[in-house]
MDTraj code that builds the backbone (N, CA, C; nanometers):
import mdtraj as md
import numpy as np

residues = "MET VAL ASN ASN GLY TYR ASP LYS ALA LEU ALA GLU GLU ALA VAL ASP SER GLY LYS ALA ASP ILE VAL ALA PHE GLY ARG PRO PHE ILE ALA ASN PRO ASP LEU VAL THR ARG LEU LYS THR GLY ALA ALA LEU ASN ALA PRO ASP THR ALA THR PHE TYR GLY GLY GLY ALA LYS GLY TYR THR ASP TYR PRO ALA LEU GLU ALA ALA ASP ALA".split()
xyz = np.array([
    [0.1802, 1.6745, -0.4758],
    [0.2005, 1.5451, -0.4318],
    [0.1671, 1.5442, -0.2757],
    [0.1093, 1.4483, -0.2393],
    [0.0724, 1.4076, -0.0928],
    [0.0970, 1.2784, -0.0676],
    [0.1073, 1.2616, 0.0621],
    [0.1357, 1.1308, 0.1314],
    [0.0957, 1.1292, 0.2702],
    [0.1120, 1.0160, 0.3286],
    [0.0967, 0.9840, 0.4891],
    [-0.0371, 0.9528, 0.5107],
    [-0.0631, 0.8311, 0.5166],
    [-0.1859, 0.7773, 0.5667],
    [-0.3102, 0.7726, 0.4684],
    [-0.2789, 0.7760, 0.3396],
    [-0.3808, 0.7782, 0.2447],
    [-0.4271, 0.6509, 0.2116],
    [-0.5629, 0.6179, 0.2108],
    [-0.6045, 0.5150, 0.1485],
    [-0.6779, 0.5312, 0.0112],
    [-0.7298, 0.4275, -0.0675],
    [-0.7777, 0.4498, -0.1958],
    [-0.8824, 0.5601, -0.1995],
    [-0.9711, 0.5710, -0.1143],
    [-1.0873, 0.6704, -0.1093],
    [-1.0269, 0.8106, -0.1078],
    [-0.9334, 0.8169, 0.0026],
    [-0.8858, 0.9597, 0.0296],
    [-0.7823, 1.0065, -0.0797],
    [-0.7120, 0.9129, -0.1399],
    [-0.6413, 0.9353, -0.2528],
    [-0.7122, 0.9981, -0.3639],
    [-0.8304, 0.9184, -0.3945],
    [-0.9129, 0.9379, -0.5083],
    [-0.9776, 1.0995, -0.4886],
    [-1.0180, 1.0966, -0.3657],
    [-1.0679, 1.2404, -0.3338],
    [-0.9761, 1.3556, -0.3525],
    [-0.8527, 1.3269, -0.2956],
    [-0.7365, 1.4305, -0.3162],
    [-0.7312, 1.4798, -0.4794],
    [-0.7026, 1.3657, -0.5445],
    [-0.6854, 1.3968, -0.6837],
    [-0.8144, 1.4585, -0.7671],
    [-0.9326, 1.4019, -0.7365],
    [-1.0629, 1.4401, -0.8035],
    [-1.0924, 1.5829, -0.7715],
    [-1.0486, 1.6279, -0.6327],
    [-1.0732, 1.7707, -0.6037],
    [-0.9759, 1.8762, -0.6420],
    [-0.8534, 1.8160, -0.7035],
    [-0.7630, 1.9142, -0.7433],
    [-0.6552, 1.9326, -0.6316],
    [-0.6652, 1.8866, -0.5134],
    [-0.5738, 1.9175, -0.4046],
    [-0.4380, 1.8483, -0.4243],
    [-0.4452, 1.7344, -0.5073],
    [-0.3320, 1.6798, -0.5394],
    [-0.3160, 1.6258, -0.6918],
    [-0.2027, 1.6141, -0.7377],
    [-0.2041, 1.5501, -0.8720],
    [-0.1576, 1.3983, -0.8667],
    [-0.0882, 1.3840, -0.7456],
    [-0.0349, 1.2258, -0.7357],
    [-0.0280, 1.2076, -0.5831],
    [-0.0503, 1.0731, -0.5508],
    [-0.0513, 1.0277, -0.4156],
    [0.0584, 0.9247, -0.4053],
    [0.1381, 0.9534, -0.2984],
    [0.2455, 0.8451, -0.2762],
    [0.2011, 0.7514, -0.1591],
    [0.2166, 0.6320, -0.1831],
    [0.1792, 0.5300, -0.0851],
    [0.3173, 0.4501, -0.0323],
    [0.3519, 0.4686, 0.0943],
    [0.4829, 0.4155, 0.1297],
    [0.4597, 0.2858, 0.2059],
    [0.4110, 0.2890, 0.3245],
    [0.3802, 0.1639, 0.4028],
    [0.2784, 0.0668, 0.3466],
    [0.1836, 0.0999, 0.2818],
    [0.0866, 0.0201, 0.2098],
    [0.1621, -0.0600, 0.0933],
    [0.2720, -0.0035, 0.0316],
    [0.3470, -0.0690, -0.0788],
    [0.4569, -0.1685, -0.0140],
    [0.4916, -0.1449, 0.1093],
    [0.5788, -0.2285, 0.1716],
    [0.5128, -0.3781, 0.2053],
    [0.3779, -0.3552, 0.2456],
    [0.3102, -0.4762, 0.2864],
    [0.2350, -0.5355, 0.1612],
    [0.2384, -0.4586, 0.0518],
    [0.1353, -0.5151, -0.0549],
    [0.2364, -0.4910, -0.1706],
    [0.3019, -0.5751, -0.2193],
    [0.3996, -0.5536, -0.3419],
    [0.3216, -0.5350, -0.4577],
    [0.1867, -0.5705, -0.4612],
    [0.0976, -0.5725, -0.5640],
    [-0.0109, -0.4613, -0.5259],
    [0.0182, -0.3548, -0.4760],
    [-0.0597, -0.2569, -0.4144],
    [-0.1594, -0.2005, -0.5335],
    [-0.1028, -0.1876, -0.6576],
    [-0.1807, -0.1181, -0.7549],
    [-0.2940, -0.2194, -0.7994],
    [-0.2597, -0.3414, -0.8155],
    [-0.3763, -0.4499, -0.8401],
    [-0.4833, -0.4443, -0.7481],
    [-0.4237, -0.4610, -0.6247],
    [-0.5325, -0.4560, -0.5056],
    [-0.6168, -0.3274, -0.4950],
    [-0.5656, -0.2147, -0.5169],
    [-0.6529, -0.0913, -0.5152],
    [-0.7494, -0.1037, -0.6367],
    [-0.7044, -0.1401, -0.7633],
    [-0.7899, -0.1480, -0.8751],
    [-0.9002, -0.2473, -0.8514],
    [-0.8686, -0.3615, -0.7861],
    [-0.9692, -0.4741, -0.7852],
    [-1.0570, -0.4730, -0.6303],
    [-1.0151, -0.3783, -0.5636],
    [-1.0789, -0.3719, -0.4207],
    [-1.0499, -0.4788, -0.3235],
    [-0.9117, -0.5399, -0.3605],
    [-0.8830, -0.6668, -0.2833],
    [-0.8364, -0.6166, -0.1403],
    [-0.8447, -0.6900, -0.0549],
    [-0.8058, -0.6544, 0.0897],
    [-0.6457, -0.6255, 0.0878],
    [-0.6018, -0.5381, 0.1759],
    [-0.4756, -0.5259, 0.1950],
    [-0.4123, -0.5966, 0.3064],
    [-0.2746, -0.6567, 0.2864],
    [-0.1976, -0.7081, 0.3881],
    [-0.1757, -0.5939, 0.5110],
    [-0.1703, -0.6289, 0.6239],
    [-0.1337, -0.5197, 0.7209],
    [0.0024, -0.5158, 0.7312],
    [0.0740, -0.3873, 0.7478],
    [0.2183, -0.3885, 0.7603],
    [0.2481, -0.4153, 0.8927],
    [0.3746, -0.4911, 0.9147],
    [0.4398, -0.5336, 1.0307],
    [0.5267, -0.4318, 1.0812],
    [0.4836, -0.3326, 1.1433],
    [0.5689, -0.2123, 1.1642],
    [0.6978, -0.2438, 1.2573],
    [0.6836, -0.3572, 1.3206],
    [0.8094, -0.4193, 1.3959],
    [0.9153, -0.4399, 1.3248],
    [0.9025, -0.4785, 1.1932],
    [1.0051, -0.5081, 1.0998],
    [1.0536, -0.3947, 1.0196],
    [0.9948, -0.2716, 1.0234],
    [1.0417, -0.1463, 0.9478],
    [1.1778, -0.1162, 0.9969],
    [1.2534, -0.0794, 0.8934],
    [1.3908, -0.0377, 0.9189],
    [1.4813, -0.1269, 0.9940],
    [1.4466, -0.2480, 0.9926],
    [1.5235, -0.3448, 1.0511],
    [1.6568, -0.3924, 1.0026],
    [1.6826, -0.3578, 0.8616],
    [1.8102, -0.4043, 0.8032],
    [1.8028, -0.5324, 0.7336],
    [1.7048, -0.6083, 0.7542],
    [1.6926, -0.7570, 0.6917],
    [1.5766, -0.7589, 0.6051],
    [1.5654, -0.8769, 0.5385],
    [1.4490, -0.8901, 0.4477],
    [1.3264, -0.8995, 0.4943],
    [1.3029, -0.9626, 0.6335],
    [1.1934, -0.9855, 0.6800],
    [1.0980, -0.8716, 0.6934],
    [0.9814, -0.8613, 0.6505],
    [0.8873, -0.7401, 0.6620],
    [0.8989, -0.6808, 0.5160],
    [0.9928, -0.6952, 0.4270],
    [1.0254, -0.6344, 0.3081],
    [0.9964, -0.7378, 0.1826],
    [1.0268, -0.8630, 0.2194],
    [1.0160, -0.9579, 0.0857],
    [0.9058, -1.0673, 0.1232],
    [0.8607, -1.0785, 0.2385],
    [0.7822, -1.1864, 0.2783],
    [0.6305, -1.1663, 0.2815],
    [0.5811, -1.0639, 0.2463],
    [0.4284, -1.0434, 0.2375],
    [0.3844, -1.1161, 0.1273],
    [0.2572, -1.1808, 0.1527],
    [0.2092, -1.2622, 0.0300],
    [0.1488, -1.1741, -0.0763],
    [0.1744, -1.2239, -0.2016],
    [0.1001, -1.1386, -0.3094],
    [-0.0331, -1.1847, -0.3054],
    [-0.1173, -1.1044, -0.3848],
    [-0.2690, -1.1292, -0.4010],
    [-0.3019, -1.2721, -0.4173],
    [-0.2331, -1.3304, -0.5323],
    [-0.2834, -1.4723, -0.5701],
    [-0.2571, -1.5655, -0.4430],
    [-0.1261, -1.5521, -0.3830],
    [-0.1078, -1.6377, -0.2563],
    [-0.2006, -1.6225, -0.1507],
    [-0.2426, -1.4826, -0.1187],
    [-0.3169, -1.4559, -0.0114],
    [-0.4631, -1.5090, -0.0300],
    [-0.5083, -1.5157, -0.1511],
    [-0.6352, -1.5852, -0.1843],
    [-0.6555, -1.7231, -0.2001],
    [-0.5249, -1.7817, -0.1962],
    [-0.5304, -1.9324, -0.2261],
    [-0.5757, -1.9960, -0.0926],
])
top = md.Topology()
chain = top.add_chain()
for i, resn in enumerate(residues, 1):
    res = top.add_residue(resn, chain, resSeq=i)
    for name in ("N", "CA", "C"):
        top.add_atom(name, md.element.get_by_symbol(name[0]), res)
traj = md.Trajectory(xyz[None], top)
């Protein structure tokens, strides 16, 4: 298992080369609750707002737009 700064291409390379069996995505999942769909379809990712990380509230964890809302 690998993590820390992986994007789709780097993750696929790690798995395809045998360097990893699985890739963990932390920050991209926070900003993109629908990350799997976005990666599968090649959709743009929401940029994470690092100022809200570990702040103790809902802001930055529950208010990112889902793919359908972002494209509307």
